C-alpha positions as a Markdown table, in Angstrom:
| # | Residue | x | y | z |
|---|---|---|---|---|
| 1 | Met | 34.5 | -3.7 | -28.5 |
| 2 | Ser | 30.5 | -4.1 | -27.3 |
| 3 | Glu | 29.3 | -5.6 | -24.5 |
| 4 | Glu | 27.6 | -8.9 | -24.6 |
| 5 | Ser | 23.8 | -8.8 | -23.2 |
| 6 | Leu | 23.1 | -12.1 | -21.6 |
| 7 | Leu | 19.6 | -10.2 | -23.2 |
| 8 | Glu | 17.5 | -11.4 | -25.8 |
| 9 | Phe | 15.6 | -8.1 | -27.2 |
| 10 | Pro | 13.0 | -7.1 | -27.2 |
| 11 | Cys | 12.1 | -8.4 | -24.1 |
| 12 | Asp | 10.0 | -7.8 | -20.5 |
| 13 | Ile | 12.4 | -6.6 | -17.4 |
| 14 | Pro | 10.8 | -6.5 | -13.9 |
| 15 | Ile | 12.8 | -3.1 | -12.9 |
| 16 | Lys | 12.9 | -2.5 | -9.1 |
| 17 | Val | 12.6 | 0.7 | -7.2 |
| 18 | Phe | 13.5 | 1.9 | -3.4 |
| 19 | Gly | 12.7 | 5.5 | -2.2 |
| 20 | Arg | 11.0 | 6.3 | 0.9 |
| 21 | Asn | 6.9 | 6.1 | 1.5 |
| 22 | Val | 6.2 | 10.1 | 0.1 |
| 23 | Asp | 3.3 | 11.1 | -1.7 |
| 24 | Gly | 4.3 | 11.5 | -5.0 |
| 25 | Phe | 6.9 | 9.2 | -4.9 |
| 26 | Arg | 5.0 | 6.5 | -7.5 |
| 27 | Ala | 3.7 | 9.4 | -10.2 |
| 28 | Thr | 8.2 | 10.5 | -9.7 |
| 29 | Val | 8.8 | 6.5 | -10.9 |
| 30 | Val | 5.9 | 6.2 | -13.6 |
| 31 | Asp | 6.3 | 9.1 | -15.0 |
| 32 | Ile | 10.2 | 8.7 | -15.5 |
| 33 | Val | 9.8 | 5.3 | -16.7 |
| 34 | Ser | 7.1 | 6.3 | -18.8 |
| 35 | Ser | 9.7 | 9.4 | -20.7 |
| 36 | His | 11.2 | 6.0 | -21.7 |
| 37 | Phe | 8.9 | 3.0 | -22.9 |
| 38 | Glu | 5.1 | 3.6 | -23.0 |
| 39 | Glu | 3.3 | 4.0 | -19.6 |
| 40 | Pro | 3.1 | 0.6 | -18.0 |
| 41 | Ala | -0.7 | -0.5 | -17.1 |
| 42 | Asp | -1.4 | -1.0 | -13.3 |
| 43 | Asp | -1.1 | -4.8 | -14.0 |
| 44 | Asp | 3.0 | -3.9 | -14.8 |
| 45 | Ile | 3.3 | -2.3 | -11.6 |
| 46 | Arg | 3.7 | -4.1 | -7.7 |
| 47 | Glu | 4.2 | -1.8 | -4.6 |
| 48 | Arg | 5.3 | -2.9 | -1.5 |
| 49 | Leu | 5.9 | -1.2 | 2.2 |
| 50 | Ser | 8.0 | -2.2 | 4.2 |
| 51 | Arg | 7.8 | -3.3 | 7.8 |
| 52 | Asp | 7.1 | 0.0 | 9.5 |
| 53 | Asn | 5.8 | 1.3 | 5.8 |
| 54 | Gly | 8.6 | 4.7 | 6.1 |
| 55 | Tyr | 9.6 | 3.2 | 2.4 |
| 56 | Thr | 8.5 | 2.0 | -0.6 |
| 57 | Ser | 9.4 | -0.3 | -3.4 |
| 58 | Leu | 7.9 | 0.0 | -6.4 |
| 59 | Thr | 9.0 | -2.7 | -9.1 |
| 60 | Ile | 7.4 | -2.2 | -12.6 |
| 61 | Thr | 7.9 | -4.2 | -16.1 |
| 62 | Ile | 9.0 | -2.9 | -18.7 |
| 63 | Arg | 8.9 | -4.1 | -22.9 |
| 64 | Ala | 12.5 | -3.2 | -23.8 |
| 65 | Gln | 13.5 | -3.0 | -27.4 |
| 66 | Thr | 17.8 | -2.4 | -26.8 |
| 67 | Arg | 20.5 | -2.1 | -24.1 |
| 68 | Glu | 20.5 | 1.2 | -24.9 |
| 69 | Gln | 17.3 | 2.0 | -23.7 |
| 70 | Val | 17.7 | 0.1 | -20.5 |
| 71 | Asp | 20.6 | 1.9 | -19.7 |
| 72 | Ala | 19.0 | 5.4 | -20.0 |
| 73 | Leu | 15.8 | 4.8 | -17.6 |
| 74 | Tyr | 18.3 | 3.2 | -15.3 |
| 75 | Arg | 20.6 | 6.2 | -15.3 |
| 76 | Glu | 17.5 | 8.7 | -14.9 |
| 77 | Leu | 16.4 | 6.4 | -11.8 |
| 78 | Ser | 19.4 | 6.7 | -10.5 |
| 79 | Asp | 19.4 | 10.3 | -10.7 |
| 80 | Ser | 16.2 | 11.4 | -9.2 |
| 81 | Asp | 16.5 | 12.4 | -5.7 |
| 82 | Asp | 13.7 | 10.8 | -5.0 |
| 83 | Ile | 14.8 | 7.6 | -5.2 |
| 84 | Met | 17.2 | 5.4 | -2.8 |
| 85 | Met | 18.3 | 1.9 | -4.8 |
| 86 | Val | 17.2 | 0.4 | -8.4 |
| 87 | Leu | 17.8 | -3.2 | -9.4 |
């Protein structure tokens, strides 16, 4: 039985990733995203620091072709020790 998706592919999907504000966090996230999709342009990445600058969030908009492609990205991001949460 296949699961129905509310998304119609291909489509643009914003992926939000949270982690500690440390050197290399952005590069780690971009490397993981780039292993599944074309490397995101700077315009496709929004970065925001927490109030105390201890944490950072990246929102990266990807162009997904299939749900399986998105699921694989979420799994790899979630498995990274540097990443606290993926939405």
